[in-house]
DRENLUM-731118 format. One line per field, with one value per residue (C-alpha): residue number from 1; residue in three letters; y, x, z. Coordinates in nm, 4 decimals, always signed. Layout:
BEGIN
resi [NUM/...]
resn [ALA/...]
Y [Y/...]
X [X/...]
Z [Z/...]
***
This chain:
BEGIN
resi [1/2/3/4/5/6/7/8/9/10/11/12/13/14/15/16/17/18/19/20/21/22/23/24/25/26/27/28/29/30/31/32/33/34/35/36/37/38/39/40/41/42/43/44/45/46/47/48/49/50/51/52/53/54/55/56/57/58/59/60/61/62/63/64/65/66/67/68/69/70/71/72/73/74/75/76/77/78/79/80/81/82/83/84/85/86/87/88/89/90/91/92/93/94/95/96/97/98/99/100/101/102/103/104/105/106/107/108/109/110/111/112/113/114/115/116/117/118/119/120/121/122/123/124/125/126/127/128/129/130/131/132/133/134/135/136/137/138/139/140/141/142/143/144/145/146/147/148/149/150/151/152/153/154/155/156/157/158/159/160/161/162/163/164/165/166/167/168/169/170/171/172/173/174/175/176/177/178/179/180/181/182/183/184/185/186/187/188/189/190/191/192/193/194/195/196/197/198/199/200/201/202/203/204/205/206/207/208/209/210/211/212/213/214/215/216/217/218/219/220/221/222/223/224/225/226/227/228/229/230/231/232/233/234/235/236/237/238/239/240/241/242/243/244/245/246/247/248/249/250/251/252/253/254/255/256/257/258/259/260/261/262/263/264/265/266/267/268/269/270/271/272/273/274/275/276/277/278/279/280/281/282/283/284/285/286/287/288/289/290/291/292/293/294/295/296/297/298/299/300/301/302/303/304/305/306/307/308/309/310/311/312/313/314/315/316/317/318/319/320/321/322/323/324/325/326/327/328/329/330/331/332/333/334/335/336/337/338/339/340/341/342/343/344/345/346/347/348/349/350/351/352/353/354/355/356/357/358/359/360/361/362/363]
resn [MET/LYS/LYS/LYS/LEU/ILE/LYS/ILE/VAL/ALA/VAL/LEU/GLY/ILE/LEU/VAL/THR/ALA/VAL/GLY/LEU/SER/ALA/CYS/SER/ASN/SER/SER/SER/THR/LYS/LYS/ALA/GLU/ALA/PRO/ALA/ALA/LYS/VAL/THR/GLN/THR/PRO/ILE/GLU/GLY/THR/LYS/PHE/LEU/MET/GLY/THR/VAL/VAL/ASN/LEU/LYS/ILE/TYR/HIS/LYS/ASP/LYS/GLU/ASP/ALA/LEU/LYS/LYS/GLY/PHE/ALA/ARG/VAL/LYS/GLU/LEU/ALA/ASP/LYS/ILE/THR/VAL/ASN/GLN/LYS/GLY/SER/GLU/VAL/ASP/LYS/ILE/ASN/ALA/ASN/ALA/GLY/ILE/LYS/PRO/VAL/LYS/VAL/SER/ALA/ASP/VAL/PHE/ASP/LEU/VAL/GLU/LYS/ALA/GLN/PHE/PHE/SER/LYS/ASN/SER/GLY/GLY/SER/PHE/ASP/MET/ALA/ILE/GLY/PRO/ILE/THR/SER/LEU/TRP/HIS/ILE/GLY/PHE/ASP/ASP/ALA/ARG/LYS/PRO/SER/GLN/ALA/GLU/ILE/ASP/SER/ALA/LEU/LYS/LEU/VAL/ASN/TYR/LYS/ASN/VAL/VAL/LEU/ASP/LYS/LYS/ASN/LYS/THR/VAL/TYR/LEU/LYS/GLN/LYS/GLY/MET/GLN/LEU/ASP/LEU/GLY/GLY/ILE/ALA/LYS/GLY/TYR/ILE/THR/ASP/GLU/VAL/VAL/LYS/VAL/PHE/LYS/LYS/GLU/GLY/VAL/ASN/THR/ALA/ILE/ILE/ASP/LEU/GLY/GLY/ASN/ILE/PHE/VAL/MET/GLY/LYS/SER/PRO/THR/GLY/THR/ASN/LYS/PRO/TRP/ASN/VAL/GLY/ILE/GLN/ASP/PRO/LYS/ALA/THR/ARG/GLY/THR/PRO/LEU/GLY/SER/LEU/PRO/ALA/THR/ASN/GLU/THR/VAL/VAL/THR/SER/GLY/ILE/TYR/GLU/ARG/TYR/LEU/GLU/VAL/ASN/ASP/LYS/ILE/TYR/MET/HIS/LEU/MET/ASN/PRO/LYS/THR/GLY/TYR/PRO/PHE/ASP/ASN/ASN/LEU/MET/GLY/VAL/SER/ILE/ILE/THR/LYS/LYS/SER/VAL/ASP/GLY/ASP/GLY/LEU/SER/THR/ALA/THR/PHE/ASP/LYS/GLY/LEU/VAL/GLU/GLY/ILE/LYS/TYR/ILE/GLU/ALA/SER/LYS/ASP/THR/GLU/ALA/ILE/PHE/VAL/THR/LYS/ASP/LYS/LYS/VAL/TYR/ILE/THR/SER/GLY/LEU/GLU/GLY/LYS/PHE/LYS/LEU/VAL/ASP/ASP/SER/GLY/TYR/THR/MET/ALA/LYS/LEU/ASN]
Y [+0.1731/+0.1615/+0.1907/+0.1675/+0.2157/+0.3045/+0.3627/+0.5256/+0.5462/+0.9225/+0.9296/+1.3148/+1.2296/+1.4233/+1.3420/+1.4433/+1.4674/+1.6125/+1.6380/+1.2631/+1.0852/+1.0140/+0.9328/+0.8911/+0.6804/+0.9761/+1.1734/+1.4987/+1.6738/+1.5360/+1.7364/+1.6054/+1.7150/+1.6216/+1.4133/+1.5875/+1.5503/+1.2606/+1.2967/+1.2690/+1.0105/+1.0022/+0.6243/+0.6405/+0.3901/+0.3376/+0.1390/+0.1075/+0.0071/+0.0436/+0.1909/+0.3983/+0.2526/+0.4418/+0.3867/+0.5244/+0.5546/+0.7209/+0.7428/+0.8904/+1.0437/+0.9364/+0.6243/+0.4025/+0.5450/+0.2215/+0.2875/+0.6133/+0.4728/+0.2126/+0.4506/+0.6861/+0.3784/+0.2951/+0.6587/+0.6575/+0.3168/+0.4677/+0.7471/+0.5581/+0.3057/+0.6225/+0.8445/+0.5931/+0.6639/+0.2949/+0.1101/-0.0158/+0.0912/+0.3942/+0.7059/+0.8696/+0.5825/+0.6058/+1.0196/+0.9080/+0.6244/+0.8598/+1.1348/+1.2987/+1.0877/+1.2272/+1.3733/+1.1342/+1.1511/+1.1230/+1.1218/+1.4508/+1.3283/+1.2979/+1.6261/+1.8094/+1.6847/+1.7821/+2.1334/+2.1931/+2.0319/+2.3026/+2.5489/+2.5035/+2.4712/+2.8099/+2.9657/+2.8377/+2.9120/+2.5825/+2.4680/+2.2597/+2.0869/+1.8320/+1.7304/+1.5706/+1.2117/+1.1368/+1.2341/+1.0660/+0.7445/+0.7779/+0.7745/+0.5876/+0.6321/+0.4379/+0.1218/-0.1637/-0.0558/+0.3106/+0.4339/+0.7464/+0.7799/+0.9156/+1.2603/+1.1804/+1.0085/+1.3169/+1.5808/+1.3759/+1.3330/+1.7138/+1.8122/+1.6507/+1.8062/+2.1351/+2.1625/+2.4313/+2.1256/+1.9578/+2.0770/+2.0615/+2.1006/+2.1473/+2.1033/+1.7582/+1.6860/+1.5727/+1.5804/+1.5964/+1.5617/+1.7458/+1.5733/+1.1759/+1.0547/+1.3360/+1.1867/+1.3079/+1.2324/+1.3726/+1.2106/+1.5853/+1.6452/+1.3513/+1.2471/+1.5928/+1.5849/+1.2338/+1.3487/+1.6496/+1.3729/+1.1598/+1.4949/+1.5409/+1.1872/+1.2254/+1.5467/+1.3932/+1.0858/+1.3349/+1.3278/+1.6521/+1.5407/+1.3048/+1.2196/+1.1621/+1.0683/+0.9681/+0.9032/+1.2395/+1.4147/+1.5020/+1.6820/+1.7228/+1.7404/+1.9556/+2.0118/+1.7651/+1.5078/+1.5759/+1.8177/+2.0724/+2.2998/+2.2597/+2.2374/+1.9274/+1.9349/+1.8503/+1.7755/+1.8043/+1.4956/+1.5379/+1.4251/+1.2796/+1.0936/+0.7781/+0.7758/+0.9513/+1.1826/+1.5335/+1.8534/+2.0792/+2.1328/+2.3414/+2.4053/+2.2915/+2.3124/+2.1722/+2.2135/+2.0363/+1.9547/+1.8391/+1.7688/+1.6700/+1.6062/+1.4697/+1.1348/+1.0268/+0.8300/+0.8588/+0.6703/+0.6621/+0.6308/+0.6135/+0.7714/+1.0902/+1.0795/+1.1710/+1.2803/+1.1581/+1.5465/+1.6131/+1.9515/+1.9760/+2.2312/+2.0590/+1.6744/+1.6160/+1.5997/+1.9259/+2.0499/+2.3054/+2.3481/+2.2695/+1.8828/+1.9103/+2.1488/+2.1551/+2.3242/+2.4092/+2.5027/+2.4734/+2.2148/+1.9297/+1.9524/+2.2940/+2.1858/+1.9060/+2.1391/+2.4259/+2.1524/+2.0660/+2.3923/+2.5557/+2.2773/+2.4046/+2.7815/+2.7094/+2.8927/+3.2498/+3.2624/+2.9869/+3.2032/+3.4487/+3.2424/+3.1526/+3.4281/+3.5627/+3.2704/+3.3146/+3.1201/+2.9302/+2.9028/+2.7188/+2.5467/+2.5145/+2.2623/+2.3263/+2.0550/+2.2625/+2.2147/+2.5199/+2.6191/+2.8924/+2.9771/+3.2302/+3.5218/+3.3471/+3.0941/+3.2998/+3.2411/+2.9222/+2.6907/+2.5489/+2.3733/+2.0709/+2.0624/+1.9252/+1.8623/+1.9735/+2.2392/+2.6058/+2.8223/+3.1104/+3.4082/+3.5422/+3.8285]
X [-3.3641/-3.2001/-2.8711/-2.5616/-2.2042/-2.0022/-1.6133/-1.4348/-1.0675/-1.0002/-1.2880/-1.2004/-0.8345/-0.5982/-0.4854/-0.1346/-0.0339/+0.2547/+0.2939/+0.3736/+0.2927/-0.0103/+0.0673/-0.2843/+1.3826/+1.5232/+1.3443/+1.2383/+1.4156/+1.7291/+1.9083/+2.1204/+2.2802/+2.0773/+2.2287/+2.2822/+1.9714/+1.9797/+1.9127/+1.5405/+1.3524/+1.0069/+0.9661/+0.9007/+1.0001/+0.6833/+0.4962/+0.1672/+0.0817/-0.2015/-0.1391/-0.3421/-0.6543/-0.5622/-0.3812/-0.0370/+0.1477/+0.4668/+0.6342/+0.9944/+1.1106/+1.4878/+1.6992/+1.8039/+1.6279/+1.4914/+1.6344/+1.4391/+1.1160/+1.1571/+1.2670/+0.9535/+0.7136/+0.9372/+0.8717/+0.5188/+0.5099/+0.6927/+0.4740/+0.1346/+0.2383/+0.3231/+0.0123/-0.2950/-0.5760/-0.7276/-0.3730/-0.3440/+0.0225/+0.0500/+0.1721/-0.1417/-0.3447/-0.0957/-0.1988/-0.5650/-0.5351/-0.3826/-0.6594/-0.7055/-0.4510/-0.0890/+0.1414/+0.2798/+0.6127/+0.6140/+0.8516/+0.9731/+0.7650/+0.4299/+0.4974/+0.5730/+0.2415/+0.0404/+0.1834/+0.0814/-0.2527/-0.2776/-0.1986/-0.4791/-0.7062/-0.6230/-0.6073/-0.9513/-1.1377/-1.1769/-1.3306/-1.0365/-1.0247/-0.7802/-0.9593/-1.2605/-1.1775/-1.4974/-1.7074/-1.5509/-1.4894/-1.8617/-1.9953/-1.6349/-1.7533/-1.5469/-1.5626/-1.7729/-1.9156/-2.0139/-2.3906/-2.5359/-2.5559/-2.8064/-2.8585/-2.7494/-2.4836/-2.3510/-2.4050/-2.2353/-1.8729/-1.9341/-1.8399/-1.4903/-1.4096/-1.1921/-0.8526/-0.7589/-0.7627/-0.4457/-0.1071/+0.1794/+0.5291/+0.8020/+1.0824/+0.9703/+0.7952/+0.4937/+0.1056/-0.1368/-0.5276/-0.6815/-0.9913/-1.0941/-1.2618/-1.0772/-0.9297/-0.6885/-0.7907/-0.5220/-0.6622/-0.7520/-0.3968/-0.1893/-0.1872/-0.0392/+0.2074/+0.3455/+0.3328/+0.5521/+0.7806/+0.8025/+0.8959/+1.1853/+1.3162/+1.3198/+1.5039/+1.7711/+1.8143/+1.8789/+1.5199/+1.3382/+1.0787/+0.8216/+0.4735/+0.3621/-0.0128/-0.1656/-0.5152/-0.6042/-0.3332/-0.0763/+0.2464/+0.4064/+0.7833/+0.9925/+0.8270/+0.6908/+0.9869/+0.9466/+1.2438/+0.9834/+1.0526/+0.6675/+0.4787/+0.2758/-0.1339/-0.3035/-0.6723/-0.9203/-1.1537/-1.5320/-1.6900/-1.9918/-1.8177/-1.6227/-1.2648/-1.0105/-1.2881/-1.1507/-1.3742/-1.1017/-0.6974/-0.4460/-0.0539/+0.1541/+0.5153/+0.6648/+0.2729/+0.0078/-0.2993/-0.5172/-0.8963/-1.1824/-1.5353/-1.8491/-1.8203/-1.4663/-1.6548/-2.0087/-2.2356/-2.5982/-2.8897/-3.2739/-3.1437/-2.9593/-2.5960/-2.3581/-2.0340/-1.6937/-1.5939/-1.6923/-1.8348/-1.6726/-1.9289/-2.2423/-2.1113/-2.2782/-2.0972/-2.0684/-2.3958/-2.3549/-2.3861/-2.0198/-1.9716/-1.5865/-1.2663/-0.9146/-0.6463/-0.3341/-0.0172/+0.3450/+0.2838/+0.0485/+0.0215/-0.1229/-0.3640/-0.4698/-0.5750/-0.7232/-0.9269/-1.1065/-1.1493/-1.2677/-1.5268/-1.6654/-1.6771/-1.8573/-1.8321/-1.8283/-1.6505/-1.4416/-1.3089/-1.2538/-1.0245/-0.8396/-0.7601/-0.6324/-0.3584/-0.0443/+0.0564/-0.2659/-0.5327/-0.8710/-1.1273/-1.4849/-1.7277/-2.1154/-2.3745/-2.5357/-2.2372/-2.0648/-1.7011/-1.5537/-1.1637/-1.0054/-0.7986/-0.4720/-0.6094/-0.7858/-0.6681/-0.4845/-0.7568/-0.9806/-1.2792/-1.2839/-1.5255/-1.8267/-1.7494/-2.1326/-2.0015/-1.9979/-1.7629/-1.9237/-1.8452/-1.9517/-2.1946]
Z [+0.2229/-0.0850/-0.0481/-0.2893/-0.2722/-0.5811/-0.5685/-0.7962/-0.8202/-0.9464/-1.1967/-1.2102/-1.3075/-1.5488/-1.9259/-1.9971/-2.3543/-2.5538/-2.9307/-3.0744/-2.7265/-2.4907/-2.1209/-1.9661/-0.0244/+0.1317/+0.4176/+0.3432/+0.5936/+0.4360/+0.1575/-0.1025/-0.4343/-0.7222/-0.9760/-1.3391/-1.5560/-1.8019/-2.1702/-2.2403/-2.4215/-2.5568/-2.4748/-2.0744/-1.8230/-1.5999/-1.3805/-1.2011/-0.8434/-0.6296/-0.2899/-0.0448/-0.2226/-0.5368/-0.8684/-0.8708/-1.1972/-1.2580/-1.6033/-1.6206/-1.9837/-1.9796/-2.0343/-1.7595/-1.4721/-1.3599/-1.0354/-0.9936/-1.0479/-0.7821/-0.4976/-0.6356/-0.5618/-0.2516/-0.1037/-0.1606/+0.0193/+0.3039/+0.3538/+0.2921/+0.5833/+0.8402/+0.7111/+0.6488/+0.9066/+0.8262/+0.8895/+1.2314/+1.3586/+1.1402/+1.2966/+1.2602/+1.4119/+1.7036/+1.7324/+1.7207/+1.9897/+2.2220/+2.1636/+2.5230/+2.6452/+2.5818/+2.2862/+2.0297/+1.8743/+1.5068/+1.2144/+1.0569/+0.7558/+0.9576/+1.1677/+0.8352/+0.7039/+1.0099/+1.0023/+0.6313/+0.7239/+1.0311/+0.7960/+0.5383/+0.8470/+0.9370/+0.6363/+0.5216/+0.7999/+0.8901/+0.5569/+0.5417/+0.8831/+0.9800/+1.2942/+1.0392/+1.1290/+1.3470/+1.0772/+0.7688/+0.9854/+1.0706/+0.6792/+0.5699/+0.2044/-0.0406/+0.1523/+0.2144/+0.5171/+0.4195/+0.5342/+0.6184/+0.9946/+1.2263/+1.2902/+1.6655/+1.5468/+1.3400/+1.6038/+1.8550/+1.6105/+1.5378/+1.9248/+1.8139/+1.5169/+1.5896/+1.4505/+1.7234/+1.9262/+1.7900/+1.9691/+1.7595/+1.9233/+1.6560/+1.8895/+2.0228/+1.6776/+1.8700/+1.8005/+2.0489/+2.0427/+2.3486/+2.3016/+2.3879/+2.0441/+1.8198/+1.4825/+1.2425/+0.8875/+0.6515/+0.3555/+0.2287/+0.1609/+0.2017/-0.1636/-0.2518/+0.0186/-0.1185/-0.4898/-0.4025/-0.2245/-0.5426/-0.7468/-0.4697/-0.4826/-0.9123/-0.8771/-0.6881/-0.9119/-1.1962/-1.3380/-1.4783/-1.7174/-1.5738/-1.5441/-1.1391/-1.1387/-0.7773/-0.8616/-0.9251/-0.8369/-1.1397/-1.1268/-1.4748/-1.4604/-1.7310/-2.0706/-2.3421/-2.4266/-2.7955/-2.8111/-2.9253/-2.6141/-2.5387/-2.2197/-2.1490/-2.2509/-1.9731/-1.9755/-1.7335/-1.7071/-1.8004/-1.4965/-1.6640/-1.9150/-1.8931/-1.8102/-2.0628/-2.1786/-2.1343/-2.1351/-2.1748/-2.1466/-2.0801/-2.0993/-1.7904/-1.6865/-1.3592/-1.2123/-1.0138/-1.1287/-0.8230/-0.8999/-0.6748/-0.7367/-0.6482/-0.8260/-0.7155/-0.4328/-0.3081/-0.1414/-0.2881/-0.0201/-0.1479/-0.4781/-0.3044/-0.3922/-0.1032/-0.1909/+0.0127/+0.0728/+0.4369/+0.5259/+0.8908/+0.9776/+0.9371/+0.9454/+0.5914/+0.2291/+0.0794/-0.1077/-0.3729/-0.7261/-0.7991/-0.9881/-0.9951/-0.8974/-1.0239/-0.8695/-1.0623/-0.8622/-0.7988/-0.4555/-0.5028/-0.1339/-0.1876/-0.4443/-0.2012/+0.0798/-0.1517/-0.3485/-0.0414/+0.1281/-0.2299/-0.2690/+0.0863/-0.0351/-0.3339/-0.6674/-0.5642/-0.2816/-0.3990/-0.6987/-0.4743/-0.2315/-0.5340/-0.6751/-0.3597/-0.3498/-0.4745/-0.7508/-0.7946/-1.0443/-1.0789/-1.3104/-1.1485/-1.3041/-1.1976/-1.2065/-1.5189/-1.7131/-1.7059/-1.6330/-1.4765/-1.4642/-1.2490/-1.4415/-1.4782/-1.7232/-1.9449/-2.2939/-2.1790/-2.0512/-2.3664/-2.3588/-2.6074/-2.9438/-2.8548/-2.5092/-2.3942/-2.1509/-2.1944/-2.0350/-1.8354/-1.6021/-1.2562/-1.3056]
***
């Protein structure tokens, strides 16, 4: 059997530009007054770290905000330590270890995240399922031990995948998995949640012009720092080209763009590509004509949950799903190099000249 594992961090990345420049811990339950916004500068204070298995890049377009940058990274690490399913001692790991045994008391952060995961599991009709852990851990795509499981293994794991068997106690902040062997996997929503938390940190520190990039989850705060009162120009990565090559772009202000695609992380077995996004109904990766989906909305956690659910629904049902979602738009890229957009992006999203892609509409 020919087997090849390739891990690519945020291949379907986002390019963020503005005229004149290029820009390729507090608990969420605690409210504090926001500091006055500092004067905007075109030269960012920035930092890059490898956290949660992805590249985290933060850029602040204000002077003397180094402390805000440090607090932003500290918040990312704090939450990653609580949430990461493959990290022994994390709160999610404790929940999984006590599946079928007892409820586990968690922090306000983790409970809030699990609650959001439950919402999207219900809202999507199970297209996004927070209890997908037995399947994702079986394939383990993106890690050195990734493999294609046997059908018997998949069938056995599927019996444990059911978000309805996750019990939340809001008063006591506990999470309980009803069946032994059940596993939460919040990887499909965690980066979005953490991105939004960094936005909160920055706002409290008087930052209102910044780029928060958690490997495919982008949040652009404020407008272009050039003083022209123009929005950021956000480019959508061409999934078939080298990183930094956009297929199109759109303006954005205080919005998030979350992209999921088949080339982010994948496993190749006998010349067949298996993407990392798993279908909770079949136990296999989603298999349709979509190559990439970008969600544009106000909160990154929403973009994360919606991007996974939309991949499951495919092009036609995916567009219907997003059109019915408030303050949300989407860009769909198909394997035949066609680009479809939801109605709110008409006149805003523009393809790059000679990108090789064509705009298309459903019949």
